C-alpha positions as CSV (number, residue, x, y, z in Angstrom):
1,M,-2.6,-35.8,-44.0
2,F,-1.4,-32.5,-45.2
3,I,-3.7,-29.5,-45.5
4,K,-3.6,-28.1,-49.0
5,T,-3.3,-24.3,-49.0
6,R,-2.6,-21.9,-51.7
7,R,0.5,-19.8,-51.8
8,D,-1.4,-16.4,-51.6
9,T,-3.2,-17.7,-48.4
10,L,0.2,-18.5,-46.8
11,I,1.5,-15.0,-47.7
12,I,-1.5,-13.3,-46.2
13,L,-1.2,-15.3,-43.0
14,L,2.5,-14.6,-42.8
15,L,1.9,-10.8,-43.3
16,A,-0.8,-10.9,-40.6
17,F,1.6,-12.6,-38.2
18,I,4.3,-10.0,-38.9
19,L,1.9,-7.1,-38.4
20,I,0.8,-8.5,-35.0
21,V,4.3,-9.1,-33.8
22,C,5.4,-5.6,-34.9
23,G,2.4,-4.0,-33.2
24,R,3.2,-5.8,-29.9
25,L,6.9,-4.8,-30.2
26,I,6.1,-1.1,-30.9
27,T,3.7,-1.1,-27.9
28,Y,6.4,-2.6,-25.7
29,V,9.1,-0.2,-26.8
30,A,6.8,2.8,-26.4
31,F,6.0,1.8,-22.8
32,A,9.6,0.8,-21.9
33,S,11.1,4.1,-23.3
34,S,8.7,6.3,-21.3
35,D,10.3,7.5,-18.1
36,D,7.4,9.7,-17.2
37,I,4.8,8.3,-14.7
38,N,1.7,10.5,-15.0
39,D,-0.5,8.3,-12.9
40,G,1.7,8.0,-9.9
41,I,1.9,4.9,-7.7
42,P,-1.3,3.9,-5.9
43,I,-1.2,2.7,-2.3
44,S,-1.7,-1.1,-2.8
45,G,-1.9,-2.2,0.8
46,V,-0.7,-2.0,4.4
47,I,1.3,-4.8,6.0
48,I,1.6,-5.0,9.8
49,K,4.5,-6.8,11.6
50,G,5.4,-7.3,15.2
51,N,2.0,-7.1,16.9
52,D,0.9,-9.7,19.4
53,V,-2.1,-8.3,21.3
54,V,-3.3,-5.3,19.3
55,P,-5.3,-6.5,16.3
56,V,-4.0,-5.9,12.8
57,D,-7.2,-4.2,11.8
58,T,-6.9,-1.6,14.5
59,I,-3.4,-0.7,13.6
60,R,-4.2,-0.7,9.8
61,Y,-7.2,1.6,10.4
62,N,-5.1,4.1,12.3
63,V,-2.3,4.0,9.6
64,M,-5.0,4.5,6.9
65,Q,-6.1,7.7,8.7
66,A,-2.7,9.2,8.0
67,G,-3.5,8.9,4.3
68,F,-2.2,5.4,3.4
69,R,-5.5,4.0,2.1
70,D,-7.1,2.9,-1.2
71,G,-7.3,5.8,-3.6
72,S,-4.2,7.5,-2.3
73,V,-1.4,8.0,-4.9
74,I,2.3,8.6,-4.5
75,Y,3.8,11.2,-6.8
76,G,7.5,11.3,-6.1
77,D,7.7,12.6,-2.6
78,I,4.1,13.7,-2.3
79,L,1.1,11.7,-1.1
80,K,-2.2,12.7,-2.7
81,T,-5.3,11.6,-1.0
82,S,-8.9,12.4,-1.8
83,K,-8.9,15.3,0.6
84,R,-5.4,16.8,0.6
85,E,-1.8,16.7,-0.6
86,V,0.9,16.1,2.0
87,S,4.6,15.3,1.8
88,L,5.4,11.7,2.0
89,Q,7.7,12.2,5.0
90,D,5.0,14.0,7.0
91,A,2.5,11.2,6.2
92,I,5.0,8.6,7.4
93,Q,5.6,10.5,10.7
94,T,1.8,10.9,11.2
95,A,1.3,7.2,10.5
96,Q,3.9,6.3,13.1
97,E,2.2,8.5,15.6
98,F,-1.2,7.1,14.8
99,A,0.1,3.5,15.0
100,T,1.4,4.1,18.6
101,R,-2.1,5.4,19.6
102,S,-3.7,2.0,18.7
103,T,-5.4,0.4,21.7
104,V,-6.3,-3.0,22.8
105,P,-10.0,-3.4,21.9
106,G,-12.4,-2.5,24.6
107,T,-9.8,-0.7,26.7
108,S,-7.7,2.4,26.6
109,V,-4.4,0.5,27.0
110,Q,-1.9,1.6,24.4
111,P,0.9,-1.1,24.4
112,I,2.7,0.0,21.2
113,T,5.7,2.0,22.2
114,A,7.3,2.5,18.8
115,A,6.3,2.1,15.2
116,D,8.4,2.2,12.0
117,V,6.6,2.9,8.7
118,Q,8.3,2.1,5.4
119,V,6.7,3.0,2.0
120,D,7.9,1.2,-1.1
121,K,7.7,3.9,-3.8
122,N,7.7,1.3,-6.6
123,T,4.9,-0.9,-5.5
124,G,2.9,1.3,-3.1
125,V,3.1,-1.2,-0.3
126,V,3.2,0.3,3.2
127,T,5.0,-1.8,5.9
128,V,4.4,-1.0,9.5
129,T,6.6,-2.6,12.1
130,V,5.4,-2.1,15.7
131,I,6.9,-2.8,19.1
132,E,4.6,-3.7,21.9
133,D,5.8,-3.2,25.5
134,F,3.5,-3.8,28.4
135,S,6.0,-2.8,31.0
136,S,5.5,0.9,30.2
137,V,1.7,0.8,30.0
138,E,-0.1,2.7,32.7
139,I,-3.3,0.9,33.7
140,K,-5.7,2.7,35.8
141,N,-8.7,1.1,37.6
142,K,-11.7,3.3,36.7
143,T,-14.3,1.2,38.5
144,S,-15.9,2.7,41.6
145,E,-16.8,0.8,44.7
146,A,-20.5,0.6,45.5
147,S,-21.3,2.0,48.9
148,G,-23.9,0.2,50.8
């Protein structure tokens, strides 16, 4: 029923357990005590809210053109992309402008009248809230009549 072990085997197992626990504890304390973030916060995704007609992919693509795409990193108030460094506030304003330029696929209709871009500096999630208003959209008929 009981496993017979020698006393020196138990001491060795106990010391191994203590060393493992101490190593984990030291690793945790070293990570928790460091306040320096050298790697920055990577952009982890773009969430779109408030759209009905304009597809999410179209808005997401336009917001990503402002620099909020995979591979971009937030260092404090600076957004670093693969091509340039820009202040986070400028990138947010550019993303808002690009989001309002999103069109209904196959047309030149731009129903988004306003966009609000929020960036969570802790998780790297970009949230875009858009307002679509078709009452302010100018639709022009560009077809020509065939003369016969």
